[in-house]
N, C-alpha and C positions, 0 to 999 in steps of 0.2 A: 608452271605448265610444262608437261613432259613433251619431248619431241623424239622423233626417230633418231637412233644413234648415228645414222649416216649423215645427219645434218650438223653434227658436233665437230669442233676442231679436232684434227687428227694428227697424231705423230706419224712420221713416215719412215719406219725402218726400211732399209734397202732390201728389196726382194732379190732372190737368187734365181735367175732364169734357168731353165732346164739345161741349156747348152753350157752356161757358165758353171753349173754344178758339176757337169761331166768333165769339163776342163780342169776344174779344181781337183777332182778326184784323180784324174790322170796325173796331174802334177804331184799330188801326194804320193802316188805309187812310185814315181821316179825318184823323189827326194827322200822319202821316209821309210821305204821298205827295209833298207839295211838296219835302221834304228829299231824298227818294229821287231825284226828277227832277233836283234840283240836283247830287246826287252823280254821276249819269251825265254831266252836263255837265262837271263838274270833272274827271272821269276822262278825258274826251275831250280836254280842254285841256292836260293834263299831258304832259310829255315821255315818250313811250313808247319802249320798245325796239323794234327792227325786227321781232322775232318776233311772230307772231300768236297770241293766246290762244285755244285751242280749248276752249270750254266750251258745253255745251248751254244753251239759252236759259233753262230753268227754274233751272239751277244758277247762271247768271249773275245772275238776278234775286235769288235767295236770298243770294248773296255780296254784292250791292249792299245788300240790306236789312240784313244782318248788319253790314256796314261802317258804315252810317248809324246803326244803333241803338247799336253799341258806341261810336262816336264821341260820340253825344249823351249816353251814360251816363257817360262819363269827365269828371269835373269838374276844373276848373283847380286846385283845392286838393288834388288827389290822392285824392279819394274817388270812389266809384261809386254811381250811382243804381240800386240793386238792383230797386226797384219797376218801373222802366222796362224793365230787362232781362227781368224775369219775364213781361212781356207776350208775348214771342216764344220764351222758353226753355221749350218744351213738355216736360212730364215724362211718363215712362212708369212705370206701377206694376209691381211684380214679379208673377210668375205661378207661385207655389209649388205649386199643386195641379193645374193644367192646363197642359200644355206649349203654348207659342206657337212656331210653326215648329219643332216637334220639340225644343224646349229649355225646361226648367224654370228659374225664377229665383226667388231669395229674397234679402232684405236681412239682413245679419248685422252686428250692432253689435260694434265693437271696444272703443270707449271712449266711453260716453255723456256724460262730462263735457266733451268737445270735439266731440261729434257725429261721431266717426270711425266709419265703417262701409264695407262693400263689398257690391256686388251679386254674388251667386254664380250662375253659369250652368252647368247640368249637362245634357248631351244626354240624350235618351231612351235607355233600355237601358244606363244607367250606374250602376245600383244603387238609385237613388231611387224607381224606379217598379216594383220587383220583377223587373226584367229581369236577364239574366245579364251582370254587369259585366265589362268588359275594362279593364285598366290604362290610364289616360289621363294625359298630362302636365298640369301646372298652369300656366296662363298668367295672370300678374298684370298687369292693364292699368291705365294711368294716362291719363286724358282730357286733351285739350289745352284751350287757352283763355287763353294768356298768364299762367297762374297766377291770373287774375282773373275768369274767366268759365266758365260751364257747370258740369256736375256729372255724376256717374255715373248719375243718373236722367234726364238729358236724353235725349229720344227718339232723337236721332241716335246717341248712344253706346250706348244700349240695343240698337238694331238692329245696330250694328257688333259688339258683344260676343256677341250671340245668334248672329250668322252665324259668327264665329270659333269658337264652341263647337261648332256643327254641322259646319262645313266641315273643321276640322283633323283629327279632333275633339279637344277638350280640355276640361278643367274651367277655366272662366274666372272670374276675380275682377276686378271693376271697382271701383277704389278711389275713394271720395269723400273727398278731402283738403280741408283748409281753404284758403280763398282769400285772396289779398291784394287790397286794402291793409289789410283788417281784421286779417289774420294774415300777417306778413311773414316773410322768410327767418329761420331755417331750418324754419319750421313745416311746410311742404309735405314736405320731406325727412324730417322726424321722423315725420310721419304715414305716409308710404310705408314707411319702415323698420319702424315699429311694427306695421304689418299683417303683414309677413313674420315678425316675432318672435311675433306672435299665432298664425300658422300653425305655427311651430316648436314652440309650446307645446301639446302633446297634440292636434295636428291641429285647431287653432282650437277647442279645447274640444269636439271631436266634431262640428263643423258641416260638415266636408267629407264627401263621399260616400266609401264604402269603397274605391273604385278610384282615387282621386286619388293619383298617384304624386309625392310631395314630393321625391323624389330627381331628378326631372326637371321643375324649375321654370324658367319663362321669364318675363322681364320684358319688357313692351312698352308703347309709348305713342306718341302723335303730338304734334308741336309741343312745348309745355311739358311734356306728359306724357312725351315721350322724354327731355327734359332731366332730369326727375325720376327716370325709370327708370335713367339712367346713374348719378346720384349715389346712389341707393338700392343699385345694384349694388356700388359702391365700398364703401359701409358694410357690406353683407352680407359682402363678401370679408374685411373686417377683423374682423367679429364672430365668425365661425366657428360657425354654427348646427349643431345636432345632427341635425335631420331635414330641414330645407330646404336644398336644393342648387340654386343658380341656375346653369344650364348654357348659357343663351342669352339674348340681348338683341335685340329687334326695335325698331329706332329709326326711326320714320316721320317724316321731315322735321323733325328735332330743332330745338328752339328754343335756339340758341346765339348769341353775339354778342361784341362787344368795342368798345373805344374807336375803333379804326380803322374807316373806312368802306371796305368791300370793293367790288370792281368790280361784283358782282351787286347790291349795295344801291344803288349809284349809277346803274346802268344800268336796272334793272327798276323803273321809277317808273310809277305810275298803275295798277298791277294791284290787284284788290280784296283786301280783308281784311288782308293783311300789307303794312305800309309802315314806313319808318324811323321816322316820327313816332309811329306806334302802338306799335312795339316798344320805342322809347326810353321811352315813358310807362309801359309795363308793367314794364320793368326798374327804373325809378325808384321805383315804389311797391312793388316786391318786395324790393329790396336794403336792407341796413341804411343808415341815414343816414350820409352822408360817403363811401360807396363809389361807385366808378365801374364801368363795364362791363368792366373787366379783372379784376373779382372772379372767383375760381375757379368760382363758381356759373354765371357767364355765359360767360366765355372759358375753357372747360375745357382747351383746348390752348394757352393763352397763357402770358404770363410768370409767372403765379401758379398754374399748373396743378399738380395733385396728381401725385405719382409713383406710377403704378400698375404699374410694371415688375415689381415683386416680388409682385404679387397674382395670384391665380388668377381673373382676370377672364373673364367668359363670352364665348363666341364672339358676335360682333355683326354684324348686317346693317343697313346704313344706307340708307334710301330717300331719294332726291333727285329733285326734279322740275325740269325745265329752265327754268321761269319763276318759280321761288321766289326772292325776294330774299335769302333766308338760305342759299342753296345753297353759297356759298363757305365759310361757317363749317361747314357740314355736311361738306364735303370735307376741311376741315382736321381735323375731328374724326376722320374715317376715317384720314387720314394719321398723325395722332398715335397712334391705336390701333396702327397697324402699327409705328411707331417705338418704341412701348413694348413690342413683342414679342407683341402680342395678335392673335388671328385676327379679321380684319375683312373684310367684303364690302360693296362699294358697288354699289347698284342704282339706276341712273339710269332711273327708270321711264318717264316720258313727257317728251319734249322740249318740247312746246308746251302744257303745263298748269302751273298754279301750286299751288293747294291746293283740290282738289275731292273729297277722298277720301270724305266721308260725306254729301254733300249730294244733294238730289233731282237725278236725271239723271246721276249719276256712279256708277251701279251697276257699270259695267264696271271703273272704277278700283278700287272696293272689292274686287271679285272678283279682280282682278289682284294687289292687295296680299295678299289672303287666301291665294291659291295660292302666291305667291312666298315669303311668310312661312312657309308650311307646310314648305318645304324645310329651313329651319333646325330646325324642331321634329322633323322626321323624320331629321335627320342627312344630308340630301341637298342641301346648299347648294352651288351652283356657285361657281366662283372668280371672283366679280365683282371688277372693278378699275377704276381711274380711266380706263383705256383702253377700257372697255366702250362699245360703240356704243349710244347711246340710241334708244328707239323714237320715230320721227318723228311718228307718229300712233297713237292707240289702235288696237290690232288689232281685226279683226272677230270675233275669238273671245276666250274668257276663259282660255285656257291659259297656262301658264308659258312665258315666253320666256327661253331660256338664251342669254346673250351669249357 
């Protein structure tokens, strides 16, 4: 028997009141402005690729801030200063009773012993508000952050998932999985898989709206979340659930790597947020002791890759940006899917951007991802390939560009 999401057990991530956010921002200015300025100087002195990074000034500022704060929070002993990170990781509270931008949201607890929960987003007129429900696919989303940062309650991801729910439309679940280094591999994959098992068990104990179609489930994620989505998809294929059927995977600039230094990693130096040094640190605190970056969790298409040729692996669309240092690994992932006999689509979204999907000033990029991802959900995915011509500049409109 299904019930309204507001009646379900709820995790309670700490909200950030408006006055608290202002105080935190003022504190940031006092403490970190010198380091931020130093970051800009260091970026300009590093060896840059010839391509110009096209980023609105607000987004460029936020990327620089994030780079500085994450660098300062990473300690040499492999731990993270969570208190420092929380200064700028603003949280959004759920809206179970009143829709925000036409979407309800509520937090559903999966396992209180490990604080595993997800935020459920349901569009208006989908059954929870007394409207006439139409069957909607279910999108399970995993946030990025190198397995070490951010959460499902982070304001940026709350806005993203709300937009996905409204634009597709779909029932969206944003998973709050455990973070490393406090919880190392395979905790994140266990959490993601257990959320899907929870869904398969009597529709998450009745927490889903009546029109959520579990036979049309899609996994999605950006960066580390896309890595997580891939490995969860493999596990689901092997598990053979009764009700949940994963038929699509939206992989947004997936976080993969390996021992080898690829051309893009060596060439694209000096761009904000993603760097070899930062990704190496995140892998080190994520992997089991003694493992290197050719571990199958990292190098999914490398020498230790799992054989998925015999699995009913979901159709996959891989988004790549032209100035992402990890783009060579993302292309290899796409090529590996094809060699394994799976349907894959490669979308080289923008040639002159790196990672600006969810940040201020990047609304166009988010809209573009939303509309292009919708093709996979509606079964109208164009045949993207390695020869697809990238978009040289973000278009002046928000429509889907078919290569």
